[in-house]
Structure formats: structure tokens, C-alpha cells
N, C-alpha and C positions, 0 to 999 in steps of 0.2 A: 582507426574502430569505427565501424559504421554508427552513425547516431541515432537515437531513438525516436522515433515520432509518435506518440500514442493519443487515442482519445481518452482522458481520464477522468470517467463517469462514475463518481464516487460519490454520493450525497451523505451528509453529514449532521446527526444531528444535533442537541445542546451538549450531549455526553460524548459523543463521537460522529461515526459515520453506519449510516444505518442505509442500508441495500435490501430493498423488499425481492423477497424470489417470488414470482407469482406462483401460485398453489399449482402443483401437477407439471410443473416446470422443474424444481429442485431436483437432487439428487435424493435417495433414501437418507435419514439420519444414520448415523455411524459414531463408534466410538472414537472422541478425538485423540490423535496420536500425540505424541508428547517428543519424544526423543527419536530420531530413527535408528532403527538397528545397524548393529555394527556391519554387519554382512550387506548394506545396500553402499554401494560405493557413490563415495561424493561426489556431485556434480554442480560445478560453480559457472556454470552456462544461463543464463537468461534465453528461454528458446519459446516461441510461439508455435506449438505443434499439438493444436488440439486433440484430444483421444481418449481411451477408456482411463478413467483416473485410479491410483495406485497409490492406497493409502501411506506404504511407508516411502515411496518415492516423493510425494506430496509433504509427507514430514519433513523428509530432510530437506527439500525445498525451501520449507518454512523456516527449518534450525539456519539455513544458509542465506536466506533474507535477511532474518533475524541479527546474524555474525554481520555479513559486510554491510548492511545501514547502519549498525550501531559502531563499527569501525569506522566509517566515514567521519559519522558527527565528533567522535571522539579526536580525531584528528583535526576536525575542523576546529572545532571549539578549542583546543589544545593550540593551534596554530595562532586563534586569538588572543592566546592568554585570559581567557574566560573562564570563569568556573561553571561546568554543566554537572547535573545530575541525573544519568541516563536512566528513561524510563524501565519500570521492571515490565519485561513479558510474560504474561501469566497464559498465554498459548491457546490454544482453540478450548472451545465448549462445541456442545449440543444443545438447538432451541434455547429456552430460557435458562439453562444451567449456568450461565457466566456468574462471574463477579460482579457485585451492584458497586455503581457509582453512586456518592453523596445519597446512599439509601434509595437511589432509584435502581430497580432490578434490569437486569440484561436482556435484550432483544432479539428473538431469533432472526436468524440470516443476516446478522449485525457485525461490525468491526469498528471498533470504536476507542479511543484516547481517555481516561479518566485525569483529569487535571488534578483534581482533590488528591488522588492515590498515585498520580503519576505512573499509571500502568496502560499497558496495550491489552484488547484480548478481542479474540474474532471468533465468529461462529464455523465449525467445519463445514456444516453443510454451505455456505457462502464461497468457504475455498473449492469445496469440491465440483460445486456448480460452476465455477469459474474455470477452475482448472481444466474441466472437460471441456468447455466451451473456448476456450482460449490456450489454454497451455499453464506451463510454469510463473510465464510471463505475468499473469493475474496476480499470482500470487508475492511476487517483488513488488507491484503495483500498488496493492492492498497496505501491505505493511509500510513501504516508504511512504504512501499517503498519512495513514497515521500517526508514524514517528513525527513527520513534519509538523502536527499538531502538537506535539511533546517541544519540540524546538521552538516553536511560538511561543509557547508557555513558558518559556525561560529567556527569550528575548527581551530587550528593553521595550517598553510601549511604543517607542517613538520606530521601532523598525517592524512591528504587527499591521500589515496594512487593514483596512477596514473591510476589504474582500479576502476574509479570511481564507476561504474557500480555494480561491484561485492562487492564493500565495501559496497552501499547501500543495497543490498540483505543481508550482514552480519548485517548489523546495525538494518535492519527490524527484522530478525530473533531475534536480541538480544531484542530490544524493545517490541516485541511480548511476548517472553519467558520471560522477566522482568516484563512488567506488570501482566503475570501469578502469577511470583513468591510475587508480592507486593499485592495479592489477588483482583485486578483490573478487572479479566478476568478471565473464566475456560475454558480451551480448550476440547471438547469433547474426549473420548476414541476414540480411533479409526479413527480420522478424519485425522490422519498424512497419513497414506496408500492413503484412499481416496482421500485427496489434490492433493498427489504427483500424482497418476494413473490417475486425471481427468485432471489435466495440461500438462499431459506429452502427453496427447488424444488429447488436444488442442493444443498443440504445432504443431503434425503433420498433422492439418487441416489447421490453419491459420500461414498468415508470421506474427506472432506477435514478433517477435527477429530476431536480425538481429548477428549471432554468430559472427561475424568479429569484431564487437563494444563492443558487451556487452557479450560475451561470451556462449558456449552452455547450453544445460540444465543441464548437469552435473556438470560444473564449478558453474552454477548459484545454482544449489541444496547443491553443497557444501560449496560454501560461507554464505548459508543462514543457514544451518546447524552448520555451525562453530560459528555465531552469539547465534543459539540457546546452542550451548554445552558451551561456553567459555565467553559468554558477550561480552560485549562494547569493552574491553579492547583488547579483540583479535581481532576485528575488527581495532582498531587505528592500530596495528601491521601489516594490510595486505599489 
């Protein structure tokens, strides 16, 4: 299986991962899909193929990303013999209509993990914009990164790096590669370079990352790839 190398440029606020969408660049707001309709064929591939967004297929990709990421971490914690409380996935919201975290309202264009409520949420406009720019790989990356923060919240303190964001990038890489190795998802050949090039181009145009707190593109790429190459255990030594 071809390994994935991506530039994961997700910037996280105290309550989660905030990504600014430049006015005029985001797709129009839409009603957030919940569960993909039954007549949408299942697609268990991560494919970097930018193109017109389809709310139904995006919803199916979100469901698949949640399922395979959740199954991977269920399996990993079970192998360790450690208690694990999976995060609740509240799914998509639009603009500022997402669930509050510790009394703080949701933020437009955001994807976040709330440690107080142990849940994940994301703005569908964020997913829609990335889906059109990058492909369904964007959905998997966002969800895997936020799930990594849920994992960090349940690890003993000694395993949580002070470089929280880079460790989350590492754990995201480990979970997606691990899910592929378990046969839960297939990574399309050739997507590695496409994802990296596209995300790098996006980084040049949009203020979607703060190097001072989250690391630069090179550091985040290296962190993600370390997880892909060496698995979760390497991330715990981060």
C-alpha cells in the first residue's frame, strides 16, 4: 500500500481546530448533511480528486471517516488493555450554529474537539470548501486530526507532548495509515503527492495556520509522516 505524505495545515484553538475561510473564497452555506442516503454507494477510499462538491457523497465520506477512525482507536486501545471512552461525534453545523464547548459558542469555519463534553464537531462550510479544493482526503484529515485531540485527552500526561498540535498531526497520520492496514479504508495510489501539493498551495493563499504555535508546513508534514511510518507508539514519544 502506498503511504500517504500530506501537509496537514489545521490550526487549533483552545477548544479545537479553527481554520479561517477567507471571505469570498468559501462555498455558500448549506444545510449540514447528517447520514448519507441509502442510495449513495459506499466508498471506502481516500481519494485526492478536487472537483464539484456533492453534499450526499460528502456526507457519506464524513460517515466513513468517523467509522474507520473510531474503529482504529477502539482496536488500538483494546490492544493496550486500556479503558477508552470514544468521543461523541455531533457531526456538521453551519456558521455559528454548532454546539457550545464549556460555555463558548461555536465558531464559523471551525472543526474542533471539546474536552469538557468529549465530542467532535465541524462546520460544513469548512468541509465543503476543502472537499472542492482537495477532495475527500480533506474530510478524513480534519476528522482524524480532531479525533487525535480526543485521544490525547485520554492518555496519561507523560505521553502527551507539549507540542500538542504536532503530536495530533502524528496521531492523525498513524490512525489513517493504521485504518488502511486493518483494511478499513483504501488510500488511492498517487494521492500522496496530490494532497501535499494541494495543501501546500492552499497554505500559500490562506491564513489557515499559525507557525508560531502550530509549526510550519515542513514540521507538520514530518510529524504526520512519522505517524504514517512508525505508528502510534512513535507519536507517544514525540
